[in-house]
N, C-alpha and C positions, 0 to 999 in steps of 0.2 A: 161688058164683055167678061166672060168667065175667065178666071185665072188659069194659067197653063199649069197642068200637074207637073210635079217635080219628084224625081227619084222613084217614079212608079207609084207614088201615094196620091191618090186622087184628092182633090180639095186642098192640098198643101200649097200655100202661096210662096211665090219666089221671093227670097230675102235679098235685099241689096247688099253687095259685098262691102266689108269694112275697109275704110281707106288705110293704106299702109303708112306707118310713120317713117319719115325720112331719117336716114341714119346721119348722125353727126360725124364729122370728120375730125377725129382727135388730133391729127397732125396739123390741122389748120387752126389759126387763132379764132377766138370766139367772135371777133368782129368781122370775120370773113363772110362774104355774102352767102356762102354755102351753109354756114351755121346760123345765120340770122333767122331763117325760117324754122329752125329746130333748136331753140335755146335750151340750155341745160335746166332740167326741172329743178325748181327750188325745193329745198327741204323744208318740211313743216317746222314752224317755230315751236319750240318747247317752252313751257312755263318754267322759269327759273325762280326759285325761292330766294328771297333776300334775307340774310341773317345779319342782325345788328350786333356787332361786337362791342361790348361794354369794357371800359378801362378797368383793369384789376384794382381791387381795393388796396390802399397803401399798406405796405408790408411792415414798415418800421414806424417807430414812434416819431422820428424826425419828419417823415413824410406826412404823418397825420397832423403834426403841428404846423407844417407849411401849408397844408390844405385848409386847416382851421384859420390860420392867419389871413388867408386870402378870402375867407367867407365873411361878408359884412354882418351876417346874422349871428356870428359867434359871440358867446358871452365872455366878457373880459375876465371874470373871476375863474371861469373854467380854463381860459387860456393860460392864466397864471398857474393854475394847478397842473396843467400839462407841462408847462415849462419847468416847474419845480420838480415834477416827477422825472423829467428827462435829465435834469441836473443830478438828482440823487442816483439815478441809474448809471450815469457816466462816472460819478465818484465811486460807486461800488465796483464798477468794472476796473477803474484805475487802481483801487486798493487791492483787488485780487491780482492784478498784474504786478503791482509793487511787491506783494508777498511772494509771488512766484520768482521774481527777479532776485529778491533778497535770499530766498532759499537756494537758488542756483549759484549765487555768488558765494554764499557761505560753504556750499559743498566743495568749492574749489580752493578754499583758503586753508592754510596749515599754520601751526604755531610758528611764531616769529622768533628767530634766534636773537638773544641779547647782544648788543654791540657796545655797551657802555657799563662802567662800574661806578658804584657809589662807595667812596672810601670811608665815609662817616658811618654808614649803616652796613658796610661790608656785603652789599648786595649788587646784583647785576640787573640791568633793565635795557629795554629797546628804546632808542631815541625816536623822536617824532619823525625824523627823516626816514629812519628804517621802517617804521610802521607804515608811513604813507607810501613809500616805495613798494612795499609788499602788497598793500591792499588796493591802491588806486587803480592799477591796470585791470584788476578783476572786477571790481564793482562798476567801473566805467563801461566795461564790455557788455554788461547786462543792463545798461541804460540808467544806472543810478548815479546821482550826484550828491555831494556832501558839501555843505557850507556851514560856517560858524559865526557866532555872535556872542555878545555878553549882555547881561541884564543885572539889575540890582538884586542883591542877595539879602534875605532877612537875617542871616547869620552875621555877626560882627566880624570885621576883618576878613571877609570872604568875598569872592567874586563868583558869579554864576555863569558858567560857560554853556552856551546853547549850540546844538548841532541840528541842522535841518537836512534830512535825507529825502530826496525827491525823485520821483519817476512819473513823468506825464503830469496828470492833474492832481496826483496824490502826494502829500508831504507829511512825513512823520517827524515830530520834534523830540529831541532828547536833551537832558540837562545834567550838569555835574557841578556841584559846589566845591570850590577849592579855596583853601586858606591862603591868605596873602600875608606872609610874615617876613620881616626883614631880619629876624633874630636867628642866630645859629643854635646848635645844641647846648652851648654853654651860656646862652642868654645874651651874647654880645651881637652887635650889628654886623652883619656879613654882606648886606646888599642894600641898595637904595630902594625906595618905594616903587620907583619906575621899574627897576630891575626885578623886584619881587612880583610886580603885576604881570610883567612879560613872562616870567618863569611860571607863574600860576596859570596863565593862558595856555602856554605850551603844554604844561602838565595836563590841563583839562582836555585839550584837543586830543592828546595822545591816548588818554584813557577812554574818552568818548568813542574813538574809533575802535578800540578793542572791545568796548561794551556793545556797540552797535552790531558788529559782525561776529561777536562771541569768539574772539581770537585770544589765545594765551601767549605768554612769552616763554620760550623754551631756553632753559639754561641747564646744562649737564650737572652743574654743581648745586642747583636748587630746584625743587619741584615746581615752584611758581614764582611769578614776578612779584616781589614784595618791596620794590623801590618806593620810597616815600620822600626822596630828597629833592625832586625836581622843583617843587613849589616852595618849600620852606626848609629843606635840609633836615627833615625829621622823619623818624620811623615810629609808628604808633605802638602803644603797649600791646602785648600779646593777650589772648583770651583769658589766661589765668590771672594776669596782672589786672586786667579790666574787671574781672569778677571780684577780686579782692578790694579794689578801689570803690566799686559800687557798694560792697558790703560795709566798708568803713564809713562811707558817706551816709548810708542808711542808719548805721549805729550811732553816728554822731549827730544825726538830724540836720545834716548840712543841706543847704540849697544847692542842688547840682548845677543849675543854670548859672548862679553867681560864682560857683567854684570854677566852672568852665570859663567864664568871663575873666576871672582872675588869672587863669593860665593861658588866656587868649586862644582858646580852642572852641570848635563848634559843638563838641559833645565829649562825653567821657571816653568814648572809643578813639578819639583823635588826640588824646594826651600823648605827647612824645615819650618814647621809651627812655630817652635820656633824662626826662624829668619825672620819672616814675617815683624815685625815692623822695623827691621834693614833694610830690603830691601826697604820698603816704604820710610824710611828716606833718603836712598841713592838716590832714584829716585826723591824725592821731592827736594833734594839739586841740583841734575842735572837740574831739571826743573827751579829752581830759577836762576841757573847760565846761563841757556839758555836765560832766560828773560833779564838778565843783560849783555848778549853777552860775557860772560866769563865762563869758566868751570874749576873747580878743581875736577871733577868727576874722581874717581880712574880708571874707565874703559877707560878713554880717555888719560891717561898718557902714 
């Protein structure tokens, strides 16, 4: 049978109508019978790229050493080199921190007023108690600590006082050699050896603190602290006297080391001012003996 013309166009075949889609009922749950025949269309799956995030490389030397230590393939020699490098870097950082702390402490310190007088040398000085009271709160605030010790001294009748200034991993050592003398200005015994040793230690600690932090003693009557009595009750010769003594020793051909041993001092600069005339007389006698080509100088015996 010939197809029935449609819309007045001969030969056009009649098309079957498209079925209508049933509407979903949004107010009803998806499991409702009215919505089972018309399920919600599924969205097309999209390809998702997978990115592999790698752990960041170790940022510090400590992290690198920890990773290297966990690796069984690590070379032991290289491991030691890394450890030594880490130690050196930490020490350098500690030294830098020490210097900054020392600078900060010194910037807050001021001259210390003398609180004691030396009747024999007519000078004023600051006691160890006064120095410690003025400096300890400041350097402690900046993380610095100070400790003391003693050691053998190559100079006869001397003790070597040591000071250790520490901050963190860094320690700086200072030393000061102090004469231990039981004699007074007139050559008579004024203290026992034990007393002299304690006095020398106190003297060394006091002046080490002043040296470490570059602090001076303020005295309205004198421009500087020239106390020399704390350890042996003696004030050294002044620069002009020292110059004359050295010239006399050179002219007389005297052995300066033996001469200092005779006077029980560590050097010509430590000759007590009270014994200056005695030293001059000894050297002049040596000079006269040299001129006569004979010597009864005690240092040559």
